[in-house]
Structure formats: structure tokens, C-alpha cells
N, C-alpha and C positions, 0 to 999 in steps of 0.2 A: 211547605205543605206539611212538613213533621212536625213540626211546632205548631200547629192548629191541631191538628190529629192530637198531639201529648194534651195541649189545652183541653180539647173537648173530652179525653178521656181523664184527667184531673176532673177534671168538673163533674162527670159521672160519678165516681166513686166518690166525693164530696157528695154528690146530692143521695145517692144511696145511703151513705154515713145520716144523713139528717134525717132520711126515711125510717133507718134502723130505730135512731133515738125517739122519734115520736111513737114509733108503734109499739116500742116499751113504755112511752110514757101511758100509752091506751091501754098498755096491758092492766098496771099499776093501777090506775083509775079505775078499771073493771072490775081489780079486786076488791080495790077499796067498798065500791059503793056494792058490791054483793053482800046480801047479809048471811050473818055469820049463823052456824049449826049452834042449839042451846041458848042462843043470846051470852054469847062470850064477851069477857069484860072488853072496852075500849084495849087496855092493856098487850091481850094476844092479839089485836085487829093494829096494833104498832107494832107485835114484836113478828107478825108476819110482813108489814112494809118493808120493815128493815133487813126483815133476810133476805126479802124480794131484792132490794136494791143494796146489797151491801157492798155492788161495786165503785158505788160513790156516796162516798165520808159525809160531803154535806148535806145532803138528804138524810140520812140516816141521825145525824146527830140534831137536824131542827126536828124531827120526826120526833124523838126518841124527848128533849129537852120540851115541844108541845105537851107532851104525853105527860110529863112528869109535873108540868104547869099544874092540866087541868085535874090530876089527881090533887094536887096540894089544894088547890082555892075549894075543889069539892071535900076533900077531908073539916078545912077550915070551916065551910059552911054549916055541915050538919053536926059540928058539935064533936068532931070525932068518933059519930056514930058507924057501924059497920057498914062496909060496902050492900051486905043483902039486907040492910033496912028499905023498906019502900019509900023512905024520905028523899034517899038520893038517887032514886032512878029518872028523875026526870032529868038530875045533871049530869049523869053516865050518858044519859041518849042523847045530848048534846054535844059530849065528846065526839065522837066519829066525826059528826059535819066539823067542829071546828079542826078538826086533824085533818078531815077530807079537804079542808078549805086551805092548810096550810101545805099539805102536801101539793094541792095545785097549784098555788100559789110559787113554790119552791120548784114545781116538775117546769110551768111557763119560763121561771127567769133561768133557770138551766136552757128550755128550749131556746129562748133567747139569745143566750152564752154561748150555744153550740151554733147556730145561725151565726151570730156577729163573728164566732170563729173558725167557721167554712168559709163565711165572705170574707174576712181578713187569709184566711188560707189561699182561699181560688185569686183575691188579688197579687197576694205575695207571689204563685205562682205564676198568674198572667206580667208581674213586673220584672220577676226572673227570665220568662221567655221571651220579653221585650228585649232585657238585658242583655241573654245569648244571642237574640237575634241583633241587636247592634252591635253585637262583638264579632258577631259572621261575618255581618256586612263589612264592619272597620277591617277585619284580617284581610277579606276578598279587597278590598279598595286598597288595602294596604300591598298584596298581590302582585294588583295592578297594576299600581305606582312603581314597585318593582320592577317588573316586565319592559314597564314604558321605561323604566331608566335603563335597565340594560340594552333594549332593544336602539334605545337613542345611542348609546357608548357604542353599537357595535356599528350602528351607520356611523356616527362620527371617526370610528375606525376606519370603518372603509373607504370612506373622502375621505379619510387623510392619505390612506395608499392610493387612491386613484389620482389626487393631487401630486402625492412625489413620483407617481409612475408618468403625468403629464408634464411634469417638468424635467424628467430624464429624460422624457421622450423627445421635448421640444430641445434640450441639451444638442443628444445624437444629431438630430435633424438639422439643428443649426449649425456642430462640427462637420457633417459629411459636406451642407450647404459651401462654409465656409476651405473644405479640402478640394472642394469641383472648383470651386473660383480660381484657389490657387491654381489646380493644375492646367485650367484654360488661359492662366496668366502664362504660364511656363509655356504650355501650348503654343498662343498665339506671338510670344518671344523668340520660339523656336522657328514657327513657318515666317517671320517676319525676318530672322536672321538666315533661313534658308532664299527667301524670295532677294533679298539682296546678293545673297551667293552666286543665286540664278542670274538677275542680274550683272553682276560681275562677269561670269564665265560668256555672260550673252555677249559684253562688250570688248572681251577677248577673242571672244569665233567670230565676231564679225572684222576686229582687225585682223584675224589671219586670213579671215577670206579679202579682204584687202588686197594683204602682202602678198598673197599667192595671185590675186588676178594682176599684179603688179610684175611677178615674177615673170607670169607667164606673159605679157606683153615682154617685158623684158627678153624676156627666151625667142618668143614672135621675132622679134627685132632682128636678136641675133643670129638668128636662122634667115632670113633672107638679105642681110649683110653676107655671110657668108657662100650666097647664093653667087653672090655677084662678082 
């Protein structure tokens, strides 16, 4: 949006500059076409044009050269007669027209040069704006790629941490299961040992009961025998 606005502003400035040059050209043409007071010599008109267009050296040089050539031709044709003689009046009346044509041709060429220069400058500005837009787009794309790479690296680091934590938890779980299995084996062994001891105690208890029964029988027999 800003690049388009700047482009439009530069184009508007170039157009204003070109219109200003066109207005200056029209002003100079109007000054040349105006009749001079007291039928002044073409040299005075040439001096006026040179003074008005002092900012353009090429126009002033061409105008002065044309004026000097016209004066030399008129002097040669008239055989060196004075400029106040009636024979030179026809030539000198055509001199402003030749000068006007030369000035118009020079101004048209300069106008074309200005237009070409303005077009080249506008195209250069467009090219610079496109280069700047491409540079900004490239920088933005590079920034996005860097951000994606950073996020990818961060995700990889997080995934590695999760994997390491998962492996650690799996190992801890396996160790706990192994310890529980070992304890269960110990408890099972102790239970089996206690069961065996209990069976022995039961066998001993049965033996004692049988021995007591035998003793009671013997004791009862001995008592009966003693009564008789």
C-alpha cells in the first residue's frame, strides 16, 4: 500500500514538472510571436529569448547561432549595405520567422527530451519500487523460514525430551515390576516354607495325640488292674 502511494506521488511530481516545462515553452513562444515596438531588429528579439531562457544553455546557443547566421547571410546578399537601407528589409522580416521555427524546433526537442527523461525516471522509480517490494518480500520470506526452522528445532528438542522421559519412565516401571516379582517370589518361598513347617507341626501334633491316647489307655488299664 505504501509503495503504491509513493509511486503515485512520484508520478504526480513528474507530471507537474513536465507541465511546468510545457508552460515555459508556451510562454517563450508567446513572447516570440508578439510584435515588437518600433520594429526592433531580430537581434533584440534574439537577446530577449536568450535572456528569458538563460536556464537552458542549449536553447540559447542555438538561438544565437541562428541569429548570427541570418545576419551574415543578409549582409552578404545586400553587398555590405547598411541595415537601415530598404533593400535589406525583406530579408530581415523573414529572420524572426526562421528564428521562431528554430526556437520551436528546439523547444519541441527539449520537450521530447523532458518527456523521455520523465518516462525513464518514472520507469526507474517503478523498477526501484519493485526491487524494494521484492527485497521486502524476500526478507519476510527469510524471516518466516527462520521462524519455521526455530519452531522445528524447538519441536525436535521437545520431542527428544519427551522420548527421554518416556524411556526413563519405562525403565522405572520395568524396575518396579522386577522388584515386585522378586518380592512375590520371596513371599511365595516363605509361604511354602511355613506350610511345610505347619505340616511338620501337624504331624508332630498327631504323634503326640496318639501317644497321649496310648498313655491314657495304659493308665486306665493299670487303674483297673490295681482295683482287682
